[in-house]
GUSE-344269 format. One record per residue: residue number from 1; x, y, z of N, C-alpha, C in turn; residue in three letters. Coordinates in steps of 0.1 Angstrom, whole numbers, always signed. Example, Ala and Ser with C-alpha at 12.3 -4.5 7.8 and 13.67 -1.06 7.14 Angstrom:
BEGIN
ATOM   n  n_px  n_py  n_pz ca_px ca_py ca_pz  c_px  c_py  c_pz res
ATOM   1  +132   -57   +78  +123   -45   +78  +132   -33   +78 ALA
ATOM   2  +128   -22   +71  +137   -11   +71  +129    +0   +79 SER
//
This chain:
BEGIN
ATOM   n  n_px  n_py  n_pz ca_px ca_py ca_pz  c_px  c_py  c_pz res
ATOM   1  -129  -178  -143  -134  -165  -146  -125  -157  -155 MET
ATOM   2  -131  -151  -165  -122  -144  -175  -117  -131  -169 ALA
ATOM   3  -105  -127  -173   -99  -115  -167  -107  -103  -171 PRO
ATOM   4  -107   -92  -163  -115   -80  -165  -109   -72  -177 ALA
ATOM   5   -96   -73  -178   -89   -67  -190   -82   -78  -197 ILE
ATOM   6   -85   -79  -210   -79   -89  -219   -74   -83  -232 HIS
ATOM   7   -61   -83  -233   -55   -78  -246   -47   -89  -252 LEU
ATOM   8   -48   -91  -265   -41  -101  -272   -36   -95  -286 ARG
ATOM   9   -23   -93  -287   -17   -87  -299   -24   -74  -303 SER
ATOM  10   -27   -66  -293   -34   -53  -295   -25   -43  -301 ALA
ATOM  11   -30   -37  -312   -22   -27  -320   -29   -14  -320 VAL
ATOM  12   -22    -3  -317   -27   +10  -318   -17   +18  -327 VAL
ATOM  13   -23   +25  -337   -14   +32  -347   -18   +47  -346 VAL
ATOM  14    -8   +56  -345    -9   +70  -346    -2   +75  -358 VAL
ATOM  15   -10   +81  -368    -4   +84  -381    -2   +71  -388 GLY
ATOM  16   +11   +68  -391   +15   +56  -397   +24   +48  -387 ARG
ATOM  17   +25   +53  -375   +35   +46  -366   +27   +38  -355 PHE
ATOM  18   +30   +26  -353   +24   +18  -343   +29   +21  -329 PRO
ATOM  19   +22   +28  -321   +26   +31  -307   +24   +19  -298 VAL
ATOM  20   +15   +11  -301   +14    -2  -295   +15   -13  -306 LEU
ATOM  21   +25   -22  -304   +28   -31  -316   +25   -45  -313 ALA
ATOM  22   +14   -48  -305   +10   -62  -302   +11   -65  -288 GLY
ATOM  23    +3   -58  -280    +3   -60  -265    -5   -71  -260 VAL
ATOM  24    +1   -80  -252    -6   -91  -245    -7   -88  -230 ASP
ATOM  25   -19   -88  -225   -21   -84  -211   -34   -89  -206 LEU
ATOM  26   -34   -96  -194   -46   -99  -187   -45   -94  -173 ASP
ATOM  27   -56   -87  -168   -56   -81  -155   -70   -84  -149 LEU
ATOM  28   -70   -87  -136   -82   -91  -128   -88   -79  -121 ASP
ATOM  29  -101   -80  -117  -106   -70  -108   -99   -71   -95 GLU
ATOM  30   -97   -59   -88   -90   -58   -76   -75   -58   -77 GLY
ATOM  31   -70   -57   -89   -55   -57   -91   -50   -43   -92 SER
ATOM  32   -37   -41   -89   -30   -28   -90   -17   -31   -98 VAL
ATOM  33   -16   -25  -110    -5   -28  -119    +3   -16  -121 SER
ATOM  34   +17   -17  -119   +26    -6  -122   +32    -9  -136 ALA
ATOM  35   +31    +1  -145   +36    +0  -158   +49    +8  -160 VAL
ATOM  36   +60    +2  -162   +73    +9  -162   +79    +8  -177 LEU
ATOM  37   +88   +17  -179   +95   +18  -192  +100   +31  -195 GLY
ATOM  38  +109   +32  -205  +115   +45  -209  +104   +54  -216 ALA
ATOM  39  +108   +66  -219   +99   +75  -227   +98   +68  -241 ASN
ATOM  40   +85   +68  -246   +83   +62  -259   +81   +47  -259 GLY
ATOM  41   +81   +41  -247   +79   +27  -246   +65   +22  -249 ALA
ATOM  42   +55   +32  -247   +41   +29  -250   +32   +29  -237 GLY
ATOM  43   +37   +34  -226   +30   +34  -214   +17   +43  -215 LYS
ATOM  44   +19   +55  -219    +7   +64  -220    -3   +59  -231 THR
ATOM  45    +3   +54  -242    -6   +48  -252   -14   +36  -247 SER
ATOM  46    -8   +28  -238   -16   +17  -232   -27   +23  -224 LEU
ATOM  47   -25   +33  -216   -36   +39  -208   -47   +45  -217 LEU
ATOM  48   -43   +51  -228   -53   +57  -237   -61   +46  -244 ARG
ATOM  49   -55   +35  -247   -62   +23  -252   -72   +18  -242 LEU
ATOM  50   -67   +16  -229   -76   +11  -219   -88   +21  -216 LEU
ATOM  51   -85   +34  -218   -96   +44  -216  -106   +45  -228 ALA
ATOM  52  -103   +38  -238  -112   +38  -250  -110   +51  -258 GLY
ATOM  53   -99   +57  -257   -96   +70  -264   -90   +68  -278 LEU
ATOM  54   -85   +57  -280   -79   +54  -294   -84   +41  -299 VAL
ATOM  55   -86   +40  -312   -91   +27  -318   -80   +16  -318 PRO
ATOM  56   -85    +4  -317   -77    -8  -318   -76   -11  -333 VAL
ATOM  57   -64   -11  -338   -62   -14  -353   -60   -28  -356 GLU
ATOM  58   -56   -36  -345   -54   -51  -348   -54   -58  -334 GLY
ATOM  59   -57   -71  -335   -57   -79  -323   -70   -78  -315 GLY
ATOM  60   -70   -82  -303   -81   -83  -294   -80   -73  -282 GLN
ATOM  61   -90   -67  -278   -90   -58  -266  -104   -58  -260 ALA
ATOM  62  -105   -64  -249  -118   -65  -242  -116   -60  -227 THR
ATOM  63  -125   -51  -223  -124   -45  -210  -138   -45  -204 ILE
ATOM  64  -140   -52  -193  -153   -53  -186  -163   -58  -196 LEU
ATOM  65  -160   -67  -204  -168   -74  -214  -172   -64  -226 SER
ATOM  66  -165   -53  -226  -167   -44  -238  -156   -46  -248 HIS
ATOM  67  -160   -49  -260  -150   -51  -271  -146   -37  -276 ASP
ATOM  68  -133   -34  -275  -128   -20  -278  -128   -18  -293 LEU
ATOM  69  -130   -28  -301  -131   -25  -316  -145   -19  -319 THR
ATOM  70  -155   -22  -311  -169   -17  -314  -176   -10  -303 THR
ATOM  71  -170   -10  -290  -178    -5  -279  -170    +5  -270 GLU
ATOM  72  -161   +13  -277  -153   +22  -269  -161   +32  -262 ARG
ATOM  73  -172   +37  -268  -180   +47  -262  -187   +42  -249 GLN
ATOM  74  -192   +30  -250  -199   +24  -238  -189   +21  -227 ALA
ATOM  75  -176   +19  -230  -167   +16  -219  -163   +29  -211 LEU
ATOM  76  -164   +40  -217  -158   +52  -211  -165   +56  -198 ARG
ATOM  77  -177   +53  -196  -184   +56  -183  -178   +48  -172 GLN
ATOM  78  -171   +37  -175  -166   +28  -164  -151   +31  -162 HIS
ATOM  79  -145   +40  -169  -131   +42  -168  -128   +57  -163 VAL
ATOM  80  -118   +58  -155  -114   +72  -151   -99   +73  -154 GLY
ATOM  81   -95   +83  -161   -81   +86  -164   -76   +98  -158 LEU
ATOM  82   -65   +97  -150   -58  +108  -144   -46  +111  -152 LEU
ATOM  83   -46  +121  -160   -35  +124  -169   -26  +135  -163 GLY
ATOM  84   -17  +140  -172    -8  +151  -168   -16  +164  -166 HIS
ATOM  85   -26  +165  -175   -35  +177  -174   -48  +174  -167 ASP
ATOM  86   -51  +182  -158   -64  +180  -150   -76  +180  -159 ALA
ATOM  87   -75  +187  -171   -86  +187  -180   -99  +194  -175 GLY
ATOM  88   -97  +204  -166  -108  +211  -160  -108  +226  -164 MET
ATOM  89  -119  +233  -162  -120  +247  -166  -113  +255  -155 TYR
ATOM  90  -103  +263  -160   -94  +271  -151  -102  +281  -144 GLU
ATOM  91  -113  +287  -149  -120  +298  -143  -130  +292  -132 GLU
ATOM  92  -133  +279  -132  -142  +274  -122  -134  +269  -110 LEU
ATOM  93  -141  +269   -98  -134  +264   -86  -136  +249   -86 VAL
ATOM  94  -128  +242   -78  -128  +227   -78  -142  +221   -78 PRO
ATOM  95  -150  +225   -68  -164  +219   -67  -172  +221   -80 LYS
ATOM  96  -171  +233   -86  -179  +235   -98  -174  +226  -109 GLU
ATOM  97  -161  +224  -110  -156  +215  -120  -161  +201  -118 ASN
ATOM  98  -160  +196  -106  -164  +182  -104  -179  +180  -105 ILE
ATOM  99  -187  +190  -100  -202  +189  -102  -205  +189  -117 VAL
ATOM 100  -198  +197  -125  -201  +198  -139  -198  +184  -146 PHE
ATOM 101  -187  +178  -142  -183  +165  -148  -193  +154  -143 ALA
ATOM 102  -197  +154  -131  -207  +144  -126  -220  +146  -133 LEU
ATOM 103  -225  +158  -135  -238  +160  -141  -237  +155  -156 ARG
ATOM 104  -225  +158  -162  -223  +154  -176  -224  +139  -177 ALA
ATOM 105  -219  +132  -167  -219  +117  -167  -232  +111  -161 ALA
ATOM 106  -242  +120  -157  -254  +116  -151  -252  +109  -138 ARG
ATOM 107  -243  +115  -130  -240  +109  -117  -244  +120  -106 LEU
ATOM 108  -245  +115   -94  -250  +123   -83  -240  +135   -80 ASP
ATOM 109  -243  +147   -82  -234  +158   -79  -231  +160   -65 PRO
ATOM 110  -238  +155   -55  -235  +156   -41  -223  +148   -37 THR
ATOM 111  -218  +140   -46  -205  +133   -44  -193  +142   -44 ARG
ATOM 112  -194  +154   -50  -183  +163   -52  -176  +167   -39 ALA
ATOM 113  -184  +172   -29  -179  +178   -17  -171  +168    -8 GLU
ATOM 114  -177  +156    -5  -169  +147    +3  -157  +142    -4 PRO
ATOM 115  -157  +141   -17  -145  +137   -24  -134  +147   -23 ALA
ATOM 116  -137  +160   -24  -128  +170   -23  -122  +171    -9 LEU
ATOM 117  -131  +169    +1  -126  +169   +15  -116  +158   +17 GLU
ATOM 118  -119  +146   +11  -110  +135   +13   -96  +138    +8 ARG
ATOM 119   -95  +146    -2   -81  +148    -8   -75  +161    -2 VAL
ATOM 120   -82  +168    +7   -77  +180   +13   -79  +193    +6 GLY
ATOM 121   -89  +193    -3   -93  +205   -10  -105  +210    -3 ILE
ATOM 122  -103  +219    +6  -114  +225   +14  -110  +239   +18 GLN
ATOM 123  -120  +246   +25  -117  +260   +29  -113  +269   +18 GLY
ATOM 124  -102  +276   +19   -98  +286    +9   -95  +279    -5 ARG
ATOM 125   -89  +267    -4   -86  +260   -17   -98  +257   -25 LEU
ATOM 126  -109  +253   -18  -121  +249   -24  -128  +261   -32 ALA
ATOM 127  -124  +273   -28  -130  +285   -34  -121  +292   -43 LYS
ATOM 128  -109  +285   -46   -99  +291   -56  -101  +285   -70 THR
ATOM 129  -102  +294   -80  -103  +289   -94   -91  +279   -97 PRO
ATOM 130   -94  +269  -105   -84  +259  -108   -72  +265  -114 MET
ATOM 131   -73  +275  -122   -61  +281  -128   -52  +287  -118 GLY
ATOM 132   -56  +290  -106   -48  +296   -96   -42  +286   -86 GLN
ATOM 133   -46  +273   -87   -41  +262   -78   -27  +258   -84 LEU
ATOM 134   -19  +253   -75    -6  +247   -79    -8  +234   -86 SER
ATOM 135    +2  +229   -92    +1  +216  -100    -3  +205   -91 ALA
ATOM 136    +3  +205   -78    -1  +194   -69   -15  +195   -64 GLY
ATOM 137   -20  +207   -62   -34  +209   -58   -43  +205   -69 GLN
ATOM 138   -40  +208   -82   -48  +204   -93   -48  +189   -94 GLN
ATOM 139   -37  +183   -91   -36  +168   -91   -46  +162   -81 ARG
ATOM 140   -47  +168   -69   -56  +164   -59   -70  +165   -63 ARG
ATOM 141   -73  +176   -70   -87  +177   -76   -90  +166   -86 VAL
ATOM 142   -80  +163   -94   -82  +152  -103   -85  +138   -96 GLY
ATOM 143   -78  +136   -85   -81  +124   -77   -95  +125   -71 LEU
ATOM 144   -99  +137   -67  -112  +138   -61  -123  +135   -72 ALA
ATOM 145  -120  +138   -84  -130  +135   -95  -131  +120   -97 LEU
ATOM 146  -119  +113   -96  -120   +98   -96  -128   +92   -85 LEU
ATOM 147  -126   +98   -73  -133   +93   -61  -148   +95   -63 LEU
ATOM 148  -152  +107   -68  -166  +110   -70  -172  +102   -81 ALA
ATOM 149  -165   +99   -92  -171   +91  -103  -171   +76  -100 ARG
ATOM 150  -162   +71   -91  -162   +57   -88  -161   +48  -100 ARG
ATOM 151  -151   +50  -108  -151   +41  -120  -146   +27  -116 PRO
ATOM 152  -148   +18  -125  -143    +4  -122  -129    +2  -127 GLN
ATOM 153  -124   +11  -135  -110   +11  -140  -104   +24  -137 VAL
ATOM 154   -93   +24  -129   -85   +37  -126   -72   +36  -134 TRP
ATOM 155   -71   +46  -143   -59   +47  -151   -51   +60  -147 LEU
ATOM 156   -39   +58  -141   -31   +69  -135   -18   +70  -143 LEU
ATOM 157   -16   +82  -149    -4   +85  -157    +5   +93  -149 ASP
ATOM 158   +16   +87  -144   +26   +94  -135   +18  +100  -123 GLU
ATOM 159   +11   +93  -116    +2   +98  -105    +9  +106   -94 PRO
ATOM 160   +22  +102   -92   +29  +109   -81   +35  +123   -84 HIS
ATOM 161   +35  +126   -97   +41  +139  -102   +34  +150   -95 ALA
ATOM 162   +42  +160   -90   +37  +172   -84   +31  +170   -70 ALA
ATOM 163   +30  +158   -65   +25  +156   -52   +35  +157   -41 LEU
ATOM 164   +32  +163   -30   +41  +163   -18   +40  +149   -11 ASP
ATOM 165   +48  +147    -1   +48  +134    +6   +35  +130   +12 SER
ATOM 166   +28  +140   +18   +15  +137   +24    +5  +133   +13 GLU
ATOM 167    +5  +140    +1    -4  +136    -9    -1  +122   -15 ALA
ATOM 168   +12  +119   -16   +17  +106   -21   +12   +95   -12 ARG
ATOM 169   +12   +97    +1    +7   +87   +10    -8   +85    +8 THR
ATOM 170   -15   +97    +7   -29   +96    +4   -33   +89    -9 LEU
ATOM 171   -25   +91   -19   -27   +84   -32   -26   +69   -30 LEU
ATOM 172   -16   +65   -22   -15   +50   -19   -27   +45   -12 GLY
ATOM 173   -32   +52    -3   -44   +48    +4   -56   +47    -5 GLU
ATOM 174   -58   +57   -14   -69   +57   -23   -69   +46   -33 LEU
ATOM 175   -57   +43   -38   -55   +32   -47   -58   +19   -40 VAL
ATOM 176   -53   +17   -28   -56    +4   -21   -71    +3   -19 GLU
ATOM 177   -78   +13   -15   -92   +13   -12  -100    +9   -25 GLU
ATOM 178   -96   +15   -36  -102   +13   -49  -101    -2   -53 ALA
ATOM 179   -89    -7   -51   -86   -21   -55   -94   -31   -46 ALA
ATOM 180   -94   -28   -33  -101   -37   -23  -116   -37   -27 VAL
ATOM 181  -121   -25   -32  -135   -24   -36  -137   -31   -50 GLY
ATOM 182  -127   -37   -56  -129   -44   -69  -125   -37   -81 GLY
ATOM 183  -120   -24   -80  -115   -17   -91  -102   -22   -97 ALA
ATOM 184  -100   -20  -109   -87   -23  -116   -79   -10  -117 ILE
ATOM 185   -67   -10  -111   -59    +2  -111   -46    -1  -120 VAL
ATOM 186   -44    +8  -129   -32    +7  -138   -24   +20  -137 VAL
ATOM 187   -12   +20  -132    -5   +33  -130    +9   +32  -138 ALA
ATOM 188   +12   +42  -146   +25   +43  -152   +34   +52  -143 THR
ATOM 189   +47   +50  -144   +56   +58  -136   +70   +57  -141 SER
ATOM 190   +77   +68  -138   +92   +69  -140   +99   +67  -127 HIS
ATOM 191   +91   +65  -116   +96   +65  -103   +92   +51   -96 GLU
ATOM 192  +100   +40  -100   +96   +27   -95   +95   +26   -80 PRO
ATOM 193  +104   +34   -73  +104   +33   -58   +90   +38   -52 ASN
ATOM 194   +83   +46   -59   +70   +51   -55   +59   +42   -58 LEU
ATOM 195   +59   +37   -70   +47   +29   -75   +48   +14   -72 VAL
ATOM 196   +60    +9   -71   +61    -6   -68   +55   -10   -55 LEU
ATOM 197   +56    -3   -44   +50    -8   -32   +35   -10   -32 PRO
ATOM 198   +28    -3   -41   +14    -4   -41    +9   -14   -52 MET
ATOM 199   +18   -20   -59   +14   -28   -71   +15   -43   -68 ALA
ATOM 200    +6   -51   -73    +7   -66   -72   +12   -71   -86 ASP
ATOM 201   +13   -63   -96   +18   -67  -109   +27   -56  -114 ARG
ATOM 202   +39   -60  -119   +48   -50  -125   +50   -54  -140 VAL
ATOM 203   +46   -44  -148   +46   -46  -162   +56   -37  -168 ILE
ATOM 204   +66   -42  -176   +76   -34  -182   +74   -34  -197 THR
ATOM 205   +74   -22  -203   +72   -20  -217   +84   -15  -224 MET
ATOM 206   +85   -18  -237   +96   -12  -246   +91   -14  -260 ALA
ATOM 207   +93    -4  -268   +89    -6  -282   +74    -9  -285 GLY
ATOM 208   +66    -4  -276   +51    -6  -278   +46   -20  -275 GLY
ATOM 209   +54   -28  -267   +50   -42  -263   +53   -44  -249 VAL
ATOM 210   +47   -54  -243   +50   -58  -229   +62   -68  -230 VAL
ATOM 211   +73   -64  -224   +85   -73  -224   +87   -81  -211 ILE
ATOM 212   +80   -77  -200   +81   -84  -188   +68   -82  -180 ASP
ATOM 213   +64   -92  -172   +52   -91  -164   +54  -100  -152 ASN
ATOM 214   +57   -94  -141   +60  -101  -129   +52   -97  -117 GLN
ATOM 215   +51  -106  -107   +43  -102   -95   +50   -90   -88 PRO
ATOM 216   +42   -82   -81   +47   -70   -74   +47   -73   -59 GLY
ATOM 217   +48   -62   -51   +50   -64   -37   +36   -65   -30 LEU
ATOM 218   +26   -59   -36   +12   -59   -29    +7   -73   -31 ARG
ATOM 219    +0   -77   -20    -7   -91   -21   -22   -88   -22 LYS
ATOM 220   -27   -90   -34   -42   -88   -36   -50   -99   -30 PRO
ATOM 221   -63   -97   -28   -72  -107   -23   -72  -120   -31 PRO
ATOM 222   -70  -119   -44   -70  -131   -53   -58  -131   -62 GLY
ATOM 223   -55  -142   -68   -43  -143   -77   -46  -136   -90 ALA
ATOM 224   -36  -129   -96   -38  -122  -109   -34  -132  -120 SER
ATOM 225   -40  -129  -131   -36  -137  -143   -23  -131  -148 HIS
ATOM 226   -15  -140  -154    -2  -136  -159    -3  -137  -175 VAL
ATOM 227    +1  -126  -181    +0  -125  -196   +10  -135  -202 ALA
//
């Protein structure tokens, strides 16, 4: 079976500078990958490539049978990206934001409330505008949107940032549930001690390329491809 994510010599250029300079990577459904590296290594650029947000300037990039040189738009409905910014309307309360996003994606808006309850956004918090929530609470709302959308690819950029210990435990549970359900999870982090226990693949980047790709601590249902 072909890997769900297949990159060969993938190049992404911003301006005239290659932020990804020839990435090779194969990942299977049900896998959880931790992407490590210093600032500027290409971690966030890799997530943006996998989300279909930036064009591929060279090489091959196929995700869920979508060729990213020609089918980036079609891919986006299958991908969820949790970035540093929640990307939601500050004047709307959490449920309004998620319902808006679900309707825009032509998904069932009734998914919003149970997803918010799962991440602990209920009662007073559920009625508080996003702009008045703490960074950690906004992060929880972002996780709720992922749960409600149910994408096949979860892309998490520094997912533990701003989360307390309870929310970090919850994050680990949600990631494991997504992977067991067949999703592909890719998480970047500056905190290896937090991300490594939940990953079956540890990918290290430097200079816009993958310099190491090793098995992680998590034992997935099936074996992962090695780039």
